[in-house]
PyMOL CGO cylinders between C-alpha atoms (Angstrom):
from pymol import cmd
from pymol.cgo import CYLINDER

trace = [
    CYLINDER, -8.29, -6.87, 11.77, -8.07, -5.08, 8.44, 0.3, 1, 1, 1, 1, 1, 1,
    CYLINDER, -8.07, -5.08, 8.44, -7.53, -6.64, 5.20, 0.3, 1, 1, 1, 1, 1, 1,
    CYLINDER, -7.53, -6.64, 5.20, -4.02, -5.00, 5.24, 0.3, 1, 1, 1, 1, 1, 1,
    CYLINDER, -4.02, -5.00, 5.24, -3.26, -6.36, 8.81, 0.3, 1, 1, 1, 1, 1, 1,
    CYLINDER, -3.26, -6.36, 8.81, -4.39, -9.87, 7.58, 0.3, 1, 1, 1, 1, 1, 1,
    CYLINDER, -4.39, -9.87, 7.58, -2.21, -9.67, 4.49, 0.3, 1, 1, 1, 1, 1, 1,
    CYLINDER, -2.21, -9.67, 4.49, 0.82, -8.37, 6.70, 0.3, 1, 1, 1, 1, 1, 1,
    CYLINDER, 0.82, -8.37, 6.70, 0.28, -11.21, 9.37, 0.3, 1, 1, 1, 1, 1, 1,
    CYLINDER, 0.28, -11.21, 9.37, 0.44, -13.86, 6.61, 0.3, 1, 1, 1, 1, 1, 1,
    CYLINDER, 0.44, -13.86, 6.61, 3.58, -12.42, 4.93, 0.3, 1, 1, 1, 1, 1, 1,
    CYLINDER, 3.58, -12.42, 4.93, 5.26, -12.44, 8.20, 0.3, 1, 1, 1, 1, 1, 1,
    CYLINDER, 5.26, -12.44, 8.20, 4.37, -15.92, 8.72, 0.3, 1, 1, 1, 1, 1, 1,
    CYLINDER, 4.37, -15.92, 8.72, 5.45, -17.01, 5.27, 0.3, 1, 1, 1, 1, 1, 1,
    CYLINDER, 5.45, -17.01, 5.27, 8.01, -19.77, 5.07, 0.3, 1, 1, 1, 1, 1, 1,
    CYLINDER, 8.01, -19.77, 5.07, 7.47, -20.63, 1.35, 0.3, 1, 1, 1, 1, 1, 1,
    CYLINDER, 7.47, -20.63, 1.35, 11.25, -20.25, 0.27, 0.3, 1, 1, 1, 1, 1, 1,
    CYLINDER, 11.25, -20.25, 0.27, 12.52, -21.72, 3.57, 0.3, 1, 1, 1, 1, 1, 1,
    CYLINDER, 12.52, -21.72, 3.57, 13.99, -24.85, 1.63, 0.3, 1, 1, 1, 1, 1, 1,
    CYLINDER, 13.99, -24.85, 1.63, 15.54, -22.67, -0.95, 0.3, 1, 1, 1, 1, 1, 1,
    CYLINDER, 15.54, -22.67, -0.95, 17.52, -20.10, 1.34, 0.3, 1, 1, 1, 1, 1, 1,
    CYLINDER, 17.52, -20.10, 1.34, 20.71, -20.56, 3.29, 0.3, 1, 1, 1, 1, 1, 1,
    CYLINDER, 20.71, -20.56, 3.29, 19.06, -18.83, 6.29, 0.3, 1, 1, 1, 1, 1, 1,
    CYLINDER, 19.06, -18.83, 6.29, 15.84, -18.60, 8.13, 0.3, 1, 1, 1, 1, 1, 1,
    CYLINDER, 15.84, -18.60, 8.13, 13.24, -16.35, 6.18, 0.3, 1, 1, 1, 1, 1, 1,
    CYLINDER, 13.24, -16.35, 6.18, 12.55, -13.10, 7.58, 0.3, 1, 1, 1, 1, 1, 1,
    CYLINDER, 12.55, -13.10, 7.58, 10.11, -11.12, 5.50, 0.3, 1, 1, 1, 1, 1, 1,
    CYLINDER, 10.11, -11.12, 5.50, 10.64, -7.40, 5.46, 0.3, 1, 1, 1, 1, 1, 1,
    CYLINDER, 10.64, -7.40, 5.46, 7.67, -5.15, 4.39, 0.3, 1, 1, 1, 1, 1, 1,
    CYLINDER, 7.67, -5.15, 4.39, 6.88, -1.70, 5.67, 0.3, 1, 1, 1, 1, 1, 1,
    CYLINDER, 6.88, -1.70, 5.67, 3.52, -0.30, 4.65, 0.3, 1, 1, 1, 1, 1, 1,
    CYLINDER, 3.52, -0.30, 4.65, 0.45, 1.22, 6.28, 0.3, 1, 1, 1, 1, 1, 1,
    CYLINDER, 0.45, 1.22, 6.28, -3.22, 2.06, 5.36, 0.3, 1, 1, 1, 1, 1, 1,
    CYLINDER, -3.22, 2.06, 5.36, -1.65, 5.54, 4.55, 0.3, 1, 1, 1, 1, 1, 1,
    CYLINDER, -1.65, 5.54, 4.55, 1.09, 4.41, 2.11, 0.3, 1, 1, 1, 1, 1, 1,
    CYLINDER, 1.09, 4.41, 2.11, 0.83, 6.73, -0.91, 0.3, 1, 1, 1, 1, 1, 1,
    CYLINDER, 0.83, 6.73, -0.91, 4.45, 6.25, -2.24, 0.3, 1, 1, 1, 1, 1, 1,
    CYLINDER, 4.45, 6.25, -2.24, 5.47, 2.48, -2.38, 0.3, 1, 1, 1, 1, 1, 1,
    CYLINDER, 5.47, 2.48, -2.38, 9.06, 1.84, -3.15, 0.3, 1, 1, 1, 1, 1, 1,
    CYLINDER, 9.06, 1.84, -3.15, 9.37, -1.51, -4.89, 0.3, 1, 1, 1, 1, 1, 1,
    CYLINDER, 9.37, -1.51, -4.89, 12.96, -2.85, -5.03, 0.3, 1, 1, 1, 1, 1, 1,
    CYLINDER, 12.96, -2.85, -5.03, 14.53, -6.22, -5.75, 0.3, 1, 1, 1, 1, 1, 1,
    CYLINDER, 14.53, -6.22, -5.75, 14.56, -7.85, -2.48, 0.3, 1, 1, 1, 1, 1, 1,
    CYLINDER, 14.56, -7.85, -2.48, 16.03, -6.96, 1.07, 0.3, 1, 1, 1, 1, 1, 1,
    CYLINDER, 16.03, -6.96, 1.07, 19.79, -7.13, 1.35, 0.3, 1, 1, 1, 1, 1, 1,
    CYLINDER, 19.79, -7.13, 1.35, 21.81, -8.65, 4.16, 0.3, 1, 1, 1, 1, 1, 1,
    CYLINDER, 21.81, -8.65, 4.16, 21.92, -5.65, 6.38, 0.3, 1, 1, 1, 1, 1, 1,
    CYLINDER, 21.92, -5.65, 6.38, 18.11, -5.32, 6.09, 0.3, 1, 1, 1, 1, 1, 1,
    CYLINDER, 18.11, -5.32, 6.09, 18.00, -8.99, 6.75, 0.3, 1, 1, 1, 1, 1, 1,
    CYLINDER, 18.00, -8.99, 6.75, 19.72, -8.52, 10.05, 0.3, 1, 1, 1, 1, 1, 1,
    CYLINDER, 19.72, -8.52, 10.05, 17.97, -5.54, 11.22, 0.3, 1, 1, 1, 1, 1, 1,
    CYLINDER, 17.97, -5.54, 11.22, 14.52, -5.81, 9.77, 0.3, 1, 1, 1, 1, 1, 1,
    CYLINDER, 14.52, -5.81, 9.77, 14.48, -2.26, 8.55, 0.3, 1, 1, 1, 1, 1, 1,
    CYLINDER, 14.48, -2.26, 8.55, 14.19, -1.68, 4.69, 0.3, 1, 1, 1, 1, 1, 1,
    CYLINDER, 14.19, -1.68, 4.69, 16.81, 0.29, 2.79, 0.3, 1, 1, 1, 1, 1, 1,
    CYLINDER, 16.81, 0.29, 2.79, 18.90, 0.51, 6.10, 0.3, 1, 1, 1, 1, 1, 1,
    CYLINDER, 18.90, 0.51, 6.10, 22.20, 0.65, 4.39, 0.3, 1, 1, 1, 1, 1, 1,
    CYLINDER, 22.20, 0.65, 4.39, 24.06, 2.89, 2.01, 0.3, 1, 1, 1, 1, 1, 1,
    CYLINDER, 24.06, 2.89, 2.01, 21.78, 2.38, -0.91, 0.3, 1, 1, 1, 1, 1, 1,
    CYLINDER, 21.78, 2.38, -0.91, 18.96, 3.75, 1.51, 0.3, 1, 1, 1, 1, 1, 1,
    CYLINDER, 18.96, 3.75, 1.51, 21.01, 7.08, 1.79, 0.3, 1, 1, 1, 1, 1, 1,
    CYLINDER, 21.01, 7.08, 1.79, 21.17, 7.35, -1.87, 0.3, 1, 1, 1, 1, 1, 1,
    CYLINDER, 21.17, 7.35, -1.87, 17.35, 6.72, -2.11, 0.3, 1, 1, 1, 1, 1, 1,
    CYLINDER, 17.35, 6.72, -2.11, 16.30, 9.12, 0.34, 0.3, 1, 1, 1, 1, 1, 1,
    CYLINDER, 16.30, 9.12, 0.34, 18.68, 11.76, -1.26, 0.3, 1, 1, 1, 1, 1, 1,
    CYLINDER, 18.68, 11.76, -1.26, 16.93, 11.03, -4.74, 0.3, 1, 1, 1, 1, 1, 1,
    CYLINDER, 16.93, 11.03, -4.74, 13.39, 11.40, -2.84, 0.3, 1, 1, 1, 1, 1, 1,
    CYLINDER, 13.39, 11.40, -2.84, 14.64, 14.25, -0.79, 0.3, 1, 1, 1, 1, 1, 1,
    CYLINDER, 14.64, 14.25, -0.79, 13.63, 13.06, 2.49, 0.3, 1, 1, 1, 1, 1, 1,
    CYLINDER, 13.63, 13.06, 2.49, 15.68, 12.46, 5.70, 0.3, 1, 1, 1, 1, 1, 1,
    CYLINDER, 15.68, 12.46, 5.70, 16.04, 9.37, 7.33, 0.3, 1, 1, 1, 1, 1, 1,
    CYLINDER, 16.04, 9.37, 7.33, 13.47, 10.35, 10.26, 0.3, 1, 1, 1, 1, 1, 1,
    CYLINDER, 13.47, 10.35, 10.26, 10.61, 11.20, 7.37, 0.3, 1, 1, 1, 1, 1, 1,
    CYLINDER, 10.61, 11.20, 7.37, 11.63, 8.01, 5.39, 0.3, 1, 1, 1, 1, 1, 1,
    CYLINDER, 11.63, 8.01, 5.39, 10.73, 5.61, 8.36, 0.3, 1, 1, 1, 1, 1, 1,
    CYLINDER, 10.73, 5.61, 8.36, 8.31, 7.66, 10.30, 0.3, 1, 1, 1, 1, 1, 1,
    CYLINDER, 8.31, 7.66, 10.30, 5.85, 9.00, 7.62, 0.3, 1, 1, 1, 1, 1, 1,
    CYLINDER, 5.85, 9.00, 7.62, 3.26, 6.41, 7.02, 0.3, 1, 1, 1, 1, 1, 1,
    CYLINDER, 3.26, 6.41, 7.02, 2.75, 7.67, 3.53, 0.3, 1, 1, 1, 1, 1, 1,
    CYLINDER, 2.75, 7.67, 3.53, 5.96, 6.05, 2.49, 0.3, 1, 1, 1, 1, 1, 1,
    CYLINDER, 5.96, 6.05, 2.49, 6.06, 2.21, 2.34, 0.3, 1, 1, 1, 1, 1, 1,
    CYLINDER, 6.06, 2.21, 2.34, 8.56, -0.33, 1.10, 0.3, 1, 1, 1, 1, 1, 1,
    CYLINDER, 8.56, -0.33, 1.10, 7.71, -3.69, -0.36, 0.3, 1, 1, 1, 1, 1, 1,
    CYLINDER, 7.71, -3.69, -0.36, 10.33, -5.36, -2.54, 0.3, 1, 1, 1, 1, 1, 1,
    CYLINDER, 10.33, -5.36, -2.54, 9.62, -8.04, -5.23, 0.3, 1, 1, 1, 1, 1, 1,
    CYLINDER, 9.62, -8.04, -5.23, 10.48, -10.60, -2.74, 0.3, 1, 1, 1, 1, 1, 1,
    CYLINDER, 10.48, -10.60, -2.74, 10.26, -9.97, 0.96, 0.3, 1, 1, 1, 1, 1, 1,
    CYLINDER, 10.26, -9.97, 0.96, 13.20, -12.12, 2.26, 0.3, 1, 1, 1, 1, 1, 1,
    CYLINDER, 13.20, -12.12, 2.26, 16.94, -11.74, 1.54, 0.3, 1, 1, 1, 1, 1, 1,
    CYLINDER, 16.94, -11.74, 1.54, 17.75, -14.09, -1.20, 0.3, 1, 1, 1, 1, 1, 1,
    CYLINDER, 17.75, -14.09, -1.20, 21.39, -14.64, -0.13, 0.3, 1, 1, 1, 1, 1, 1,
    CYLINDER, 21.39, -14.64, -0.13, 24.67, -13.43, -1.60, 0.3, 1, 1, 1, 1, 1, 1,
    CYLINDER, 24.67, -13.43, -1.60, 26.01, -14.87, -5.13, 0.3, 1, 1, 1, 1, 1, 1,
    CYLINDER, 26.01, -14.87, -5.13, 29.56, -15.88, -4.74, 0.3, 1, 1, 1, 1, 1, 1,
    CYLINDER, 29.56, -15.88, -4.74, 30.08, -14.14, -8.00, 0.3, 1, 1, 1, 1, 1, 1,
    CYLINDER, 30.08, -14.14, -8.00, 29.23, -10.83, -6.69, 0.3, 1, 1, 1, 1, 1, 1,
    CYLINDER, 29.23, -10.83, -6.69, 25.87, -9.11, -5.56, 0.3, 1, 1, 1, 1, 1, 1,
    CYLINDER, 25.87, -9.11, -5.56, 22.72, -10.76, -4.12, 0.3, 1, 1, 1, 1, 1, 1,
    CYLINDER, 22.72, -10.76, -4.12, 20.79, -13.41, -5.77, 0.3, 1, 1, 1, 1, 1, 1,
    CYLINDER, 20.79, -13.41, -5.77, 17.68, -12.28, -7.85, 0.3, 1, 1, 1, 1, 1, 1,
    CYLINDER, 17.68, -12.28, -7.85, 14.32, -12.31, -5.94, 0.3, 1, 1, 1, 1, 1, 1,
    CYLINDER, 14.32, -12.31, -5.94, 12.46, -15.55, -5.99, 0.3, 1, 1, 1, 1, 1, 1,
    CYLINDER, 12.46, -15.55, -5.99, 9.50, -15.20, -8.13, 0.3, 1, 1, 1, 1, 1, 1,
    CYLINDER, 9.50, -15.20, -8.13, 7.38, -17.18, -5.95, 0.3, 1, 1, 1, 1, 1, 1,
    CYLINDER, 7.38, -17.18, -5.95, 7.06, -14.31, -3.40, 0.3, 1, 1, 1, 1, 1, 1,
    CYLINDER, 7.06, -14.31, -3.40, 5.52, -11.73, -5.82, 0.3, 1, 1, 1, 1, 1, 1,
    CYLINDER, 5.52, -11.73, -5.82, 3.05, -14.77, -7.15, 0.3, 1, 1, 1, 1, 1, 1,
    CYLINDER, 3.05, -14.77, -7.15, 2.07, -15.41, -3.60, 0.3, 1, 1, 1, 1, 1, 1,
    CYLINDER, 2.07, -15.41, -3.60, 1.74, -11.99, -2.03, 0.3, 1, 1, 1, 1, 1, 1,
    CYLINDER, 1.74, -11.99, -2.03, 2.06, -8.89, -4.58, 0.3, 1, 1, 1, 1, 1, 1,
    CYLINDER, 2.06, -8.89, -4.58, -1.37, -8.86, -5.80, 0.3, 1, 1, 1, 1, 1, 1,
    CYLINDER, -1.37, -8.86, -5.80, -3.06, -9.12, -2.07, 0.3, 1, 1, 1, 1, 1, 1,
    CYLINDER, -3.06, -9.12, -2.07, -0.68, -6.57, -0.80, 0.3, 1, 1, 1, 1, 1, 1,
    CYLINDER, -0.68, -6.57, -0.80, -1.08, -4.04, -3.58, 0.3, 1, 1, 1, 1, 1, 1,
    CYLINDER, -1.08, -4.04, -3.58, -4.98, -4.47, -3.17, 0.3, 1, 1, 1, 1, 1, 1,
    CYLINDER, -4.98, -4.47, -3.17, -4.81, -3.67, 0.45, 0.3, 1, 1, 1, 1, 1, 1,
    CYLINDER, -4.81, -3.67, 0.45, -3.19, -0.33, -0.07, 0.3, 1, 1, 1, 1, 1, 1,
    CYLINDER, -3.19, -0.33, -0.07, -6.11, 1.87, -1.63, 0.3, 1, 1, 1, 1, 1, 1,
    CYLINDER, -6.11, 1.87, -1.63, -4.35, 5.29, -0.99, 0.3, 1, 1, 1, 1, 1, 1,
    CYLINDER, -4.35, 5.29, -0.99, -1.24, 4.40, -3.04, 0.3, 1, 1, 1, 1, 1, 1,
    CYLINDER, -1.24, 4.40, -3.04, -0.58, 7.05, -5.91, 0.3, 1, 1, 1, 1, 1, 1,
    CYLINDER, -0.58, 7.05, -5.91, 3.12, 6.43, -6.86, 0.3, 1, 1, 1, 1, 1, 1,
    CYLINDER, 3.12, 6.43, -6.86, 5.34, 3.35, -7.06, 0.3, 1, 1, 1, 1, 1, 1,
    CYLINDER, 5.34, 3.35, -7.06, 9.07, 3.74, -7.31, 0.3, 1, 1, 1, 1, 1, 1,
    CYLINDER, 9.07, 3.74, -7.31, 10.07, 0.75, -9.56, 0.3, 1, 1, 1, 1, 1, 1,
    CYLINDER, 10.07, 0.75, -9.56, 13.69, 0.23, -8.33, 0.3, 1, 1, 1, 1, 1, 1,
    CYLINDER, 13.69, 0.23, -8.33, 15.74, -1.83, -10.68, 0.3, 1, 1, 1, 1, 1, 1,
    CYLINDER, 15.74, -1.83, -10.68, 14.68, -4.33, -13.60, 0.3, 1, 1, 1, 1, 1, 1,
    CYLINDER, 14.68, -4.33, -13.60, 13.03, -7.02, -11.62, 0.3, 1, 1, 1, 1, 1, 1,
    CYLINDER, 13.03, -7.02, -11.62, 10.44, -4.52, -10.18, 0.3, 1, 1, 1, 1, 1, 1,
    CYLINDER, 10.44, -4.52, -10.18, 10.12, -2.65, -13.57, 0.3, 1, 1, 1, 1, 1, 1,
    CYLINDER, 10.12, -2.65, -13.57, 9.57, -6.20, -15.56, 0.3, 1, 1, 1, 1, 1, 1,
    CYLINDER, 9.57, -6.20, -15.56, 6.90, -7.41, -13.09, 0.3, 1, 1, 1, 1, 1, 1,
    CYLINDER, 6.90, -7.41, -13.09, 5.06, -4.11, -12.80, 0.3, 1, 1, 1, 1, 1, 1,
    CYLINDER, 5.06, -4.11, -12.80, 5.04, -3.05, -16.43, 0.3, 1, 1, 1, 1, 1, 1,
    CYLINDER, 5.04, -3.05, -16.43, 5.09, -6.17, -18.22, 0.3, 1, 1, 1, 1, 1, 1,
    CYLINDER, 5.09, -6.17, -18.22, 5.00, -5.68, -21.93, 0.3, 1, 1, 1, 1, 1, 1,
    CYLINDER, 5.00, -5.68, -21.93, 5.14, -1.87, -21.36, 0.3, 1, 1, 1, 1, 1, 1,
    CYLINDER, 5.14, -1.87, -21.36, 8.69, -2.19, -20.09, 0.3, 1, 1, 1, 1, 1, 1,
    CYLINDER, 8.69, -2.19, -20.09, 11.57, -1.49, -22.71, 0.3, 1, 1, 1, 1, 1, 1,
    CYLINDER, 11.57, -1.49, -22.71, 14.27, -3.97, -23.62, 0.3, 1, 1, 1, 1, 1, 1,
    CYLINDER, 14.27, -3.97, -23.62, 16.40, -3.12, -20.47, 0.3, 1, 1, 1, 1, 1, 1,
    CYLINDER, 16.40, -3.12, -20.47, 16.57, -1.15, -17.23, 0.3, 1, 1, 1, 1, 1, 1,
    CYLINDER, 16.57, -1.15, -17.23, 18.40, 1.91, -18.82, 0.3, 1, 1, 1, 1, 1, 1,
    CYLINDER, 18.40, 1.91, -18.82, 15.91, 2.25, -21.74, 0.3, 1, 1, 1, 1, 1, 1,
    CYLINDER, 15.91, 2.25, -21.74, 12.80, 1.65, -19.28, 0.3, 1, 1, 1, 1, 1, 1,
    CYLINDER, 12.80, 1.65, -19.28, 14.37, 4.42, -16.84, 0.3, 1, 1, 1, 1, 1, 1,
    CYLINDER, 14.37, 4.42, -16.84, 14.85, 6.76, -19.78, 0.3, 1, 1, 1, 1, 1, 1,
    CYLINDER, 14.85, 6.76, -19.78, 11.30, 6.50, -20.84, 0.3, 1, 1, 1, 1, 1, 1,
    CYLINDER, 11.30, 6.50, -20.84, 10.07, 7.29, -17.46, 0.3, 1, 1, 1, 1, 1, 1,
    CYLINDER, 10.07, 7.29, -17.46, 7.56, 10.02, -18.25, 0.3, 1, 1, 1, 1, 1, 1,
    CYLINDER, 7.56, 10.02, -18.25, 5.19, 7.43, -20.30, 0.3, 1, 1, 1, 1, 1, 1,
    CYLINDER, 5.19, 7.43, -20.30, 4.73, 5.49, -17.16, 0.3, 1, 1, 1, 1, 1, 1,
    CYLINDER, 4.73, 5.49, -17.16, 3.38, 8.31, -14.90, 0.3, 1, 1, 1, 1, 1, 1,
    CYLINDER, 3.38, 8.31, -14.90, 1.66, 9.12, -12.94, 0.3, 1, 1, 1, 1, 1, 1,
    CYLINDER, 1.66, 9.12, -12.94, 1.29, 5.60, -11.15, 0.3, 1, 1, 1, 1, 1, 1,
    CYLINDER, 1.29, 5.60, -11.15, 4.92, 4.33, -11.83, 0.3, 1, 1, 1, 1, 1, 1,
    CYLINDER, 4.92, 4.33, -11.83, 8.35, 5.76, -11.75, 0.3, 1, 1, 1, 1, 1, 1,
    CYLINDER, 8.35, 5.76, -11.75, 11.11, 3.31, -12.99, 0.3, 1, 1, 1, 1, 1, 1,
    CYLINDER, 11.11, 3.31, -12.99, 14.41, 4.19, -11.49, 0.3, 1, 1, 1, 1, 1, 1,
    CYLINDER, 14.41, 4.19, -11.49, 18.00, 2.40, -11.25, 0.3, 1, 1, 1, 1, 1, 1,
    CYLINDER, 18.00, 2.40, -11.25, 18.73, 0.66, -8.00, 0.3, 1, 1, 1, 1, 1, 1,
    CYLINDER, 18.73, 0.66, -8.00, 20.69, 3.22, -5.70, 0.3, 1, 1, 1, 1, 1, 1,
    CYLINDER, 20.69, 3.22, -5.70, 23.48, 0.48, -4.91, 0.3, 1, 1, 1, 1, 1, 1,
    CYLINDER, 23.48, 0.48, -4.91, 26.95, 1.73, -5.24, 0.3, 1, 1, 1, 1, 1, 1,
    CYLINDER, 26.95, 1.73, -5.24, 27.26, -0.85, -8.10, 0.3, 1, 1, 1, 1, 1, 1,
    CYLINDER, 27.26, -0.85, -8.10, 25.26, 1.55, -10.11, 0.3, 1, 1, 1, 1, 1, 1,
    CYLINDER, 25.26, 1.55, -10.11, 27.62, 4.48, -9.61, 0.3, 1, 1, 1, 1, 1, 1,
    CYLINDER, 27.62, 4.48, -9.61, 29.17, 4.21, -12.99, 0.3, 1, 1, 1, 1, 1, 1,
    CYLINDER, 29.17, 4.21, -12.99, 25.73, 3.82, -14.59, 0.3, 1, 1, 1, 1, 1, 1,
    CYLINDER, 25.73, 3.82, -14.59, 24.69, 7.39, -12.91, 0.3, 1, 1, 1, 1, 1, 1,
    CYLINDER, 24.69, 7.39, -12.91, 27.87, 8.71, -14.26, 0.3, 1, 1, 1, 1, 1, 1,
    CYLINDER, 27.87, 8.71, -14.26, 27.13, 7.44, -17.84, 0.3, 1, 1, 1, 1, 1, 1,
    CYLINDER, 27.13, 7.44, -17.84, 23.45, 8.73, -17.61, 0.3, 1, 1, 1, 1, 1, 1,
    CYLINDER, 23.45, 8.73, -17.61, 23.56, 12.20, -16.13, 0.3, 1, 1, 1, 1, 1, 1,
    CYLINDER, 23.56, 12.20, -16.13, 20.10, 12.77, -17.16, 0.3, 1, 1, 1, 1, 1, 1,
    CYLINDER, 20.10, 12.77, -17.16, 18.76, 10.71, -14.37, 0.3, 1, 1, 1, 1, 1, 1,
    CYLINDER, 18.76, 10.71, -14.37, 20.16, 13.30, -12.01, 0.3, 1, 1, 1, 1, 1, 1,
    CYLINDER, 20.16, 13.30, -12.01, 19.08, 16.17, -14.00, 0.3, 1, 1, 1, 1, 1, 1,
    CYLINDER, 19.08, 16.17, -14.00, 15.59, 15.15, -15.07, 0.3, 1, 1, 1, 1, 1, 1,
    CYLINDER, 15.59, 15.15, -15.07, 14.04, 12.40, -13.03, 0.3, 1, 1, 1, 1, 1, 1,
    CYLINDER, 14.04, 12.40, -13.03, 15.43, 13.21, -9.59, 0.3, 1, 1, 1, 1, 1, 1,
    CYLINDER, 15.43, 13.21, -9.59, 14.05, 16.77, -9.26, 0.3, 1, 1, 1, 1, 1, 1,
    CYLINDER, 14.05, 16.77, -9.26, 10.69, 15.39, -10.62, 0.3, 1, 1, 1, 1, 1, 1,
    CYLINDER, 10.69, 15.39, -10.62, 10.85, 12.69, -7.84, 0.3, 1, 1, 1, 1, 1, 1,
    CYLINDER, 10.85, 12.69, -7.84, 11.65, 15.15, -5.06, 0.3, 1, 1, 1, 1, 1, 1,
    CYLINDER, 11.65, 15.15, -5.06, 8.78, 17.49, -6.11, 0.3, 1, 1, 1, 1, 1, 1,
    CYLINDER, 8.78, 17.49, -6.11, 6.22, 14.50, -6.49, 0.3, 1, 1, 1, 1, 1, 1,
    CYLINDER, 6.22, 14.50, -6.49, 7.19, 13.20, -3.13, 0.3, 1, 1, 1, 1, 1, 1,
    CYLINDER, 7.19, 13.20, -3.13, 7.03, 16.41, -1.37, 0.3, 1, 1, 1, 1, 1, 1,
    CYLINDER, 7.03, 16.41, -1.37, 3.68, 17.10, -2.78, 0.3, 1, 1, 1, 1, 1, 1,
    CYLINDER, 3.68, 17.10, -2.78, 2.52, 13.35, -1.77, 0.3, 1, 1, 1, 1, 1, 1,
    CYLINDER, 2.52, 13.35, -1.77, 3.65, 13.91, 1.60, 0.3, 1, 1, 1, 1, 1, 1,
    CYLINDER, 3.65, 13.91, 1.60, 1.80, 17.43, 2.23, 0.3, 1, 1, 1, 1, 1, 1,
    CYLINDER, 1.80, 17.43, 2.23, -1.36, 16.23, 0.96, 0.3, 1, 1, 1, 1, 1, 1,
]
cmd.load_cgo(trace, "trace")
């Protein structure tokens, strides 16, 4: 068993947050030894929890559009991996949206998982939680400022807003994201998938 297989088996068996969730934990991680592009979001949503397939929802459609890949490529190409900050659905906040990712998950698994992905070249930091964790003191005051400074984090990281419908107004207020970041992302993804 490879080190990655061992880490993934341990993650699949993890029940560290069982007492804090209103449902049975179902860790969702999709990586391989060939992963070159890692998508790091907040945590799986309800539909992902039900299906076990990351970004299997409308936000996934938007993300694939930003990346310039179709659904089949997204799920079938081993160079594309998905590992959110928390691997289990944290539940829905009655005030709207999902709860933030429990920090325990990243503390338990993030370093072990990343150390097992030797070919990884680009991490898409999708949303503020992923940006704050990965960039630490290099992150800006908020998500908008961090994404606006995207070029300073290259070539290893690319901070992005979450592709949720909740960020539609953010995208309208920040047209530079579609004009500047998306073309770069599509070009970089295409090159990494060809290499």
